[in-house]
VOBA-1610 file (N, C-alpha, C; in pm, whole numbers, padded with zeros to 5 digits, always signed):
BEGIN
Met-05287+01345+06189Met-05183+01367+06088Met-05228+01478+05994Ser-05142+01574+05972Ser-05176+01687+05888Ser-05167+01646+05740Leu-05221+01735+05655Leu-05219+01708+05512Leu-05076+01698+05459Ser-04988+01787+05507Ser-04848+01785+05463Ser-04779+01657+05506Asp-04814+01608+05631Asp-04754+01482+05677Asp-04802+01367+05591Thr-04930+01374+05552Thr-04986+01267+05467Thr-04915+01263+05332Asp-04896+01382+05274Asp-04826+01389+05144Asp-04684+01337+05155Ser-04618+01373+05265Ser-04481+01328+05286Ser-04475+01177+05299Phe-04573+01122+05371Phe-04580+00977+05390Phe-04602+00906+05256Ile-04693+00961+05175Ile-04721+00902+05044Ile-04597+00906+04955Asp-04525+01021+04960Asp-04402+01032+04880Asp-04300+00928+04920Glu-04288+00906+05053Glu-04191+00809+05101Glu-04228+00667+05055Val-04359+00637+05063Val-04406+00504+05022Val-04381+00485+04871Thr-04412+00592+04795Thr-04392+00585+04651Thr-04246+00562+04616Glu-04158+00633+04687Glu-04014+00619+04663Glu-03966+00479+04696Glu-04022+00423+04806Glu-03984+00287+04844Glu-04029+00187+04738Val-04150+00209+04687Val-04201+00119+04583Val-04112+00126+04458Arg-04074+00249+04419Arg-03986+00266+04304Arg-03852+00197+04326Arg-03800+00213+04449Arg-03671+00151+04480Arg-03680+00000+04474Asp-03790-00054+04529Asp-03808-00200+04526Asp-03819-00250+04382Arg-03892-00174+04299Arg-03904-00213+04158Arg-03769-00208+04087Leu-03691-00102+04119Leu-03560-00089+04058Leu-03469-00204+04095Phe-03469-00239+04224Phe-03386-00351+04268Phe-03431-00481+04203Ala-03563-00496+04187Ala-03616-00618+04125Ala-03572-00626+03979Leu-03578-00512+03909Leu-03534-00509+03770Leu-03385-00537+03758Met-03306-00481+03852Met-03161-00505+03849Met-03130-00652+03873Arg-03206-00715+03968Arg-03183-00857+03993Arg-03219-00942+03873Lys-03323-00894+03799Lys-03372-00973+03686Lys-03289-00949+03560Tyr-03252-00822+03535Tyr-03185-00788+03409Tyr-03044-00730+03425Gly-02998-00724+03547Gly-02867-00662+03570Gly-02753-00733+03499Trp-02769-00864+03477Trp-02664-00940+03409Trp-02637-00888+03269Ile-02741-00828+03206Ile-02723-00775+03071Ile-02621-00661+03072Gly-02634-00574+03171Gly-02540-00463+03182Gly-02398-00512+03209Ile-02388-00615+03294Ile-02256-00670+03325Ile-02192-00729+03200Val-02273-00802+03123Val-02223-00861+02999Val-02179-00752+02901Ala-02260-00644+02894Ala-02226-00534+02803Ala-02094-00470+02842Val-02075-00447+02971Val-01950-00388+03019Val-01832-00480+02989Leu-01850-00608+03016Leu-01743-00704+02989Leu-01711-00709+02840Gly-01817-00697+02757Gly-01795-00697+02612Gly-01714-00577+02566Ile-01748-00460+02621Ile-01674-00338+02585Ile-01529-00348+02628Val-01508-00390+02753Val-01371-00402+02804Val-01294-00509+02727Gly-01361-00622+02702Gly-01296-00730+02628Gly-01262-00689+02485Gly-01353-00615+02422Gly-01328-00569+02285Gly-01209-00475+02278Ala-01202-00384+02374Ala-01089-00290+02378Ala-00958-00365+02400Ala-00961-00462+02490Ala-00840-00540+02517Ala-00798-00620+02394Tyr-00896-00675+02322Tyr-00866-00754+02202Tyr-00806-00665+02094Asn-00860-00545+02076Asn-00806-00451+01977Asn-00661-00415+02008Glu-00633-00391+02135Glu-00496-00358+02174Glu-00403-00475+02149Trp-00454-00594+02176Trp-00372-00715+02152Trp-00345-00732+02004Gln-00447-00706+01921Gln-00430-00715+01776Gln-00326-00616+01726Lys-00333-00492+01777Lys-00236-00390+01737Lys-00094-00431+01777Ala-00081-00481+01901Ala+00051-00521+01949Ala+00106-00636+01866Arg+00019-00731+01831Arg+00063-00845+01750Arg+00105-00800+01610Ala+00025-00708+01550Ala+00057-00658+01417Ala+00191-00585+01418Glu+00215-00505+01521Glu+00343-00433+01532Glu+00459-00530+01548Ala+00436-00634+01629Ala+00542-00733+01650Ala+00573-00809+01521Glu+00467-00843+01445Glu+00488-00915+01319Glu+00560-00826+01218Ala+00521-00698+01213Ala+00587-00605+01121Ala+00734-00589+01157Gln+00762-00580+01286Gln+00900-00566+01332Gln+00981-00690+01297Ala+00919-00806+01319Ala+00988-00932+01288Ala+01015-00944+01139Phe+00918-00903+01056Phe+00937-00908+00911Phe+01049-00814+00868Gly+01048-00694+00921Gly+01153-00598+00888Gly+01291-00648+00930Asp+01299-00707+01048Asp+01427-00760+01096Asp+01475-00874+01006Ser+01380-00959+00961Ser+01417-01071+00876Ser+01471-01022+00741Val+01404-00920+00686Val+01449-00866+00557Val+01586-00801+00572Met+01605-00724+00680Met+01734-00658+00702Met+01846-00761+00719Ser+01816-00869+00791Ser+01916-00974+00809Ser+01949-01041+00676Ala+01846-01062+00593Ala+01868-01124+00463Ala+01952-01034+00373Met+01930-00903+00381Met+02006-00811+00298Met+02152-00804+00339Glu+02181-00845+00463Glu+02319-00844+00512Glu+02388-00978+00490Ala+02313-01079+00441Ala+02370-01212+00421Ala+02460-01213+00298Glu+02549-01311+00293Glu+02640-01322+00179Glu+02562-01355+00053Asp+02468-01449+00063Asp+02382-01484-00050Asp+02245-01422-00023Arg+02226-01297-00062Arg+02103-01225-00029Arg+01981-01285-00097Ala+01996-01330-00220Ala+01882-01387-00292Ala+01828-01510-00218Ala+01919-01599-00174Ala+01876-01718-00101Ala+01817-01682+00035Ala+01875-01584+00101Ala+01825-01543+00232Ala+01687-01480+00220Leu+01666-01401+00117Leu+01534-01341+00096Leu+01430-01447+00065Ala+01469-01548-00010Ala+01375-01656-00044Ala+01332-01733+00080Ala+01413-01729+00185Ala+01381-01802+00308Ala+01292-01723+00402Val+01272-01595+00374Val+01187-01512+00460Val+01040-01546+00434Ser+00965-01567+00541Ser+00823-01601+00529Ser+00738-01475+00529Ala+00646-01465+00433Ala+00558-01347+00426Ala+00435-01381+00344Asp+00327-01306+00370Asp+00206-01323+00290Asp+00141-01186+00268Gly+00043-01181+00179Gly-00028-01056+00153Gly+00063-00947+00102Ala+00045-00827+00157Ala+00123-00712+00113Ala+00272-00732+00139Arg+00306-00797+00249Arg+00448-00820+00279Arg+00511-00912+00177Ala+00434-01008+00129Ala+00487-01097+00025Ala+00516-01017-00101Gly+00430-00919-00130Gly+00453-00834-00247Gly+00580-00752-00233Val+00598-00692-00117Val+00718-00614-00091Val+00842-00703-00101Leu+00833-00820-00042Leu+00947-00913-00044Leu+00981-00955-00187Ala+00879-00980-00267Ala+00902-01021-00405Ala+00968-00910-00486Leu+00927-00787-00461Leu+00989-00674-00532Leu+01136-00660-00495Ile+01166-00678-00367Ile+01306-00672-00322Ile+01386-00787-00383Ala+01325-00905-00381Ala+01393-01023-00437Ala+01417-01008-00586Ala+01321-00947-00656Ala+01337-00926-00800Ala+01454-00834-00828Ala+01471-00733-00745Ala+01585-00642-00762Ala+01716-00714-00739Glu+01715-00812-00649Glu+01838-00887-00621Glu+01873-00984-00733Thr+01770-01041-00797Thr+01797-01140-00901Thr+01814-01076-01039Glu+01775-00947-01048Glu+01786-00878-01177Glu+01933-00872-01222Ala+01954-00899-01350Ala+02090-00896-01404Ala+02082-00864-01552Thr+02197-00842-01612Thr+02200-00808-01754Thr+02184-00931-01842Asp+02208-01050-01789Asp+02195-01171-01870Asp+02049-01217-01873Ala+02018-01298-01969Ala+01880-01343-01990Ala+01826-01423-01872Glu+01912-01504-01811Glu+01868-01585-01698Glu+01827-01498-01580Gly+01907-01396-01552Gly+01874-01305-01442Gly+01746-01229-01469Arg+01728-01181-01591Arg+01606-01109-01627Arg+01483-01200-01614Ala+01498-01323-01659Ala+01385-01417-01653Ala+01343-01443-01509Ala+01441-01459-01420Ala+01410-01483-01280Ala+01340-01363-01218Ala+01390-01243-01250Ala+01329-01122-01197Ala+01187-01104-01249Leu+01168-01127-01379Leu+01036-01111-01439Leu+00935-01210-01383Glu+00982-01329-01351Glu+00894-01430-01292Glu+00843-01384-01156Lys+00932-01329-01075Lys+00892-01279-00943Lys+00796-01160-00957Leu+00827-01071-01048Leu+00744-00952-01068Leu+00605-00989-01121Ser+00601-01086-01210Ser+00474-01132-01263Ser+00386-01191-01153Ala+00449-01262-01059Ala+00373-01322-00948Ala+00311-01213-00861Val+00385-01105-00838Val+00332-00994-00759Val+00219-00924-00834Ala+00239-00898-00962Ala+00141-00824-01041Ala+00008-00898-01052Ser+00010-01030-01044Ser-00113-01109-01058Ser-00172-01154-00926Asp-00109-01119-00815Asp-00156-01163-00683Asp-00262-01066-00632Thr-00387-01111-00627Thr-00497-01023-00586Thr-00494-00990-00437Glu-00414-01060-00358Glu-00403-01030-00215Glu-00305-00916-00188Val-00229-00880-00289Val-00132-00771-00277Val-00202-00640-00312Pro-00177-00533-00237Pro-00237-00402-00269Pro-00212-00360-00414Gln-00309-00291-00473Gln-00299-00253-00614Gln-00174-00169-00641Ser-00136-00084-00546Ser-00018+00001-00569Ser+00108-00083-00589Leu+00121-00192-00512Leu+00237-00279-00528Leu+00228-00359-00658Arg+00107-00398-00695Arg+00089-00470-00821Arg+00128-00380-00939Asp+00087-00254-00932Asp+00124-00159-01038Asp+00275-00138-01044Leu+00336-00130-00926Leu+00480-00112-00922Leu+00552-00232-00985Ala+00499-00351-00960Ala+00557-00472-01018Ala+00544-00469-01171Arg+00430-00421-01221Arg+00410-00412-01366Arg+00508-00311-01427Leu+00527-00198-01359Leu+00621-00098-01410Leu+00763-00153-01409Lys+00799-00221-01302Lys+00933-00278-01292Lys+00954-00385-01399Ser+00846-00457-01433Ser+00856-00559-01537Ser+00893-00498-01671Val+00833-00382-01700Val+00864-00313-01825Val+01010-00270-01827Ile+01058-00221-01714Ile+01197-00174-01706Ile+01294-00291-01720Val+01265-00400-01649Val+01353-00517-01654Val+01347-00583-01791Gly+01226-00594-01847Gly+01209-00660-01976Gly+01279-00587-02088Gly+01274-00454-02084Gly+01342-00374-02184Gly+01299-00407-02327Ala+01395-00404-02417Ala+01367-00427-02558Ala+01322-00570-02586Ala+01352-00663-02493Ala+01314-00802-02513Ala+01166-00826-02488Met+01099-00731-02428Met+00957-00746-02395Met+00872-00724-02519Asp+00764-00800-02528Asp+00672-00783-02640Asp+00621-00640-02644Ala+00632-00575-02760Ala+00599-00433-02771Ala+00453-00404-02736Ala+00363-00488-02782Ala+00220-00466-02755Ala+00190-00476-02606Thr+00249-00576-02543Thr+00231-00594-02398Thr+00289-00476-02322Arg+00408-00435-02362Arg+00474-00321-02299Arg+00391-00194-02312Asp+00345-00165-02433Asp+00269-00042-02456Asp+00137-00042-02380Ala+00071-00158-02373Ala-00056-00167-02301Ala-00035-00145-02151Ser+00072-00203-02098Ser+00102-00186-01955Ser+00132-00040-01923Leu+00215+00023-02005Leu+00252+00162-01981Leu+00133+00256-01997Ala+00046+00227-02093Ala-00072+00312-02113Ala-00161+00309-01989Ala-00178+00190-01930Ala-00261+00179-01809Ala-00194+00246-01690Leu-00063+00229-01678Leu+00010+00285-01565Leu+00024+00437-01576Ala+00015+00491-01698Ala+00028+00635-01718Ala-00106+00708-01720Ala-00214+00637-01689Ala-00347+00698-01689Ala-00356+00803-01578Pro-00435+00910-01598Pro-00450+01013-01494Pro-00494+00952-01361Gly-00427+00991-01255Gly-00460+00940-01123Gly-00386+00815-01082Ala-00320+00749-01176Ala-00243+00629-01143Ala-00124+00667-01055Pro-00089+00582-00957Pro+00016+00620-00861Pro+00155+00640-00922Tyr+00183+00569-01031Tyr+00316+00579-01094Tyr+00307+00640-01233Arg+00212+00729-01251Arg+00184+00791-01380Arg+00309+00854-01443Leu+00380+00936-01367Leu+00494+01008-01424Leu+00609+00914-01459Leu+00631+00813-01377Leu+00737+00717-01408Leu+00701+00635-01532Ala+00572+00603-01546Ala+00530+00530-01665Ala+00543+00617-01789Met+00513+00746-01776Met+00530+00839-01888Met+00677+00850-01927Glu+00764+00847-01829Glu+00908+00850-01858Glu+00947+00728-01939Gln+00895+00613-01904Gln+00925+00491-01980Gln+00868+00500-02121Gln+00751+00560-02135Gln+00694+00580-02268Gln+00784+00668-02353Ala+00838+00771-02292Ala+00929+00860-02364Ala+01054+00785-02408Leu+01106+00699-02323Leu+01225+00621-02358Leu+01195+00525-02473Val+01074+00471-02476Val+01034+00385-02587Val+01033+00465-02717His+00978+00587-02710His+00978+00674-02829His+01120+00699-02879Val+01211+00726-02785Val+01351+00751-02823Val+01411+00628-02890Ala+01387+00512-02830Ala+01444+00388-02884Ala+01391+00358-03024Glu+01270+00401-03052Glu+01209+00373-03182Glu+01221+00490-03279Gly+01301+00590-03240Gly+01329+00700-03330Gly+01224+00810-03337Arg+01128+00808-03247Arg+01024+00912-03247Arg+01066+01025-03153Thr+01164+01100-03194Thr+01223+01204-03109Thr+01123+01311-03070Asp+01045+01360-03166Asp+00950+01467-03136Asp+00846+01421-03033Ala+00798+01299-03050Ala+00700+01246-02955Ala+00761+01233-02815Ala+00888+01192-02810Ala+00956+01179-02681Ala+00971+01315-02614Val+01011+01416-02689Val+01028+01551-02633Val+00895+01606-02583Asp+00790+01588-02663Asp+00658+01635-02621Asp+00615+01572-02489Leu+00638+01441-02478Leu+00597+01369-02357Leu+00682+01412-02237Leu+00811+01432-02259Leu+00900+01476-02152Leu+00862+01616-02102Arg+00826+01703-02195Arg+00782+01837-02154Arg+00650+01830-02076Gln+00565+01737-02114Gln+00441+01719-02039Gln+00471+01674-01896Ile+00569+01585-01883Ile+00610+01539-01750Ile+00655+01658-01665Leu+00732+01747-01724Leu+00784+01863-01651Leu+00672+01958-01606Ser+00558+01952-01670Ser+00447+02040-01634Ser+00350+01977-01535Glu+00373+01851-01501Glu+00281+01778-01415Glu+00304+01812-01267Ala+00194+01810-01192Ala+00203+01828-01047Ala+00263+01701-00985Gly+00334+01716-00876Gly+00393+01602-00808Gly+00523+01554-00866Leu+00581+01634-00954Leu+00708+01598-01016Leu+00820+01602-00913Thr+00898+01494-00904Thr+01010+01490-00810Thr+01133+01556-00873Ala+01226+01594-00787Ala+01348+01659-00835Ala+01429+01566-00924Gly+01434+01438-00888Gly+01511+01343-00967Gly+01453+01324-01106Leu+01321+01309-01115Leu+01258+01291-01245Leu+01267+01419-01328Gln+01256+01533-01262Gln+01270+01660-01333Gln+01408+01670-01398Gln+01510+01631-01324Gln+01646+01636-01378Gln+01663+01539-01494Arg+01612+01417-01478Arg+01628+01318-01585Arg+01555+01362-01711Ala+01433+01414-01696Ala+01356+01457-01812Ala+01422+01574-01882Ser+01470+01670-01803Ser+01535+01788-01862Ser+01661+01748-01936Glu+01742+01662-01877Glu+01866+01620-01940Glu+01841+01541-02068Leu+01734+01462-02069Leu+01703+01384-02189Leu+01654+01476-02301Ile+01577+01577-02266Ile+01531+01673-02367Ile+01650+01742-02431Val+01745+01785-02348Val+01866+01851-02399Val+01945+01755-02487Ala+01956+01629-02444Ala+02030+01530-02521Ala+01964+01505-02658Leu+01834+01529-02664Leu+01762+01511-02791Leu+01765+01637-02876Gly+01838+01738-02829Gly+01855+01861-02906Gly+01742+01960-02895Ala+01666+01954-02785Ala+01553+02045-02767Ala+01571+02125-02640Asp+01482+02222-02621Asp+01487+02311-02504Asp+01379+02268-02405Pro+01417+02232-02281Pro+01317+02190-02182Pro+01213+02297-02151Ala+01251+02425-02164Ala+01161+02533-02128Ala+01063+02569-02239Ala+01086+02520-02359Ala+00998+02555-02471Ala+00861+02491-02453Gln+00758+02555-02507Gln+00622+02504-02498Gln+00599+02400-02607Asn+00508+02307-02577Asn+00474+02206-02677Asn+00404+02272-02797
//
């Protein structure tokens, strides 16, 4: 046997030994890989199932709300809709709008629903803030002034989601209390803010004019 044949023979033996070791390791530990693959596949399937269930629940909630809004007694129909978490907050805000009225009983019912949303820690902060703002609007002049002012000050803080709407309510409070100059200054500030909507721009400009001032003038 030549030297090259010997080397070739040794290589073949070495390869066989490696293969035998590999097969032995696979027999001993191969189940780990199988479990890992099953875990990955199972996890992906579970995530897809969760997404599908969430979409189905959202669709069912939306359908229930739409059906309630088409009912003859919408307030009663909305009260019968089942919801929790953020959906409960949305439902309460809709229900509050339905029960809101000019009489004291209607306002009290709406404020009760809004207060429940504002204090529910399971509801997203944005919806809680919206409920607080709506409470100020519904409460109107009957609301305690200190409570109203504290709520609006927090809602009008820089970066707050409903800052401009809260500032508008602050301006209306100034008008109601005879502080015309303060109201005009605040309304002009609203007009200079980024993110101003067309509707709010129109309301602020019209109120400034109604107060006898020029919307374009500088503070």
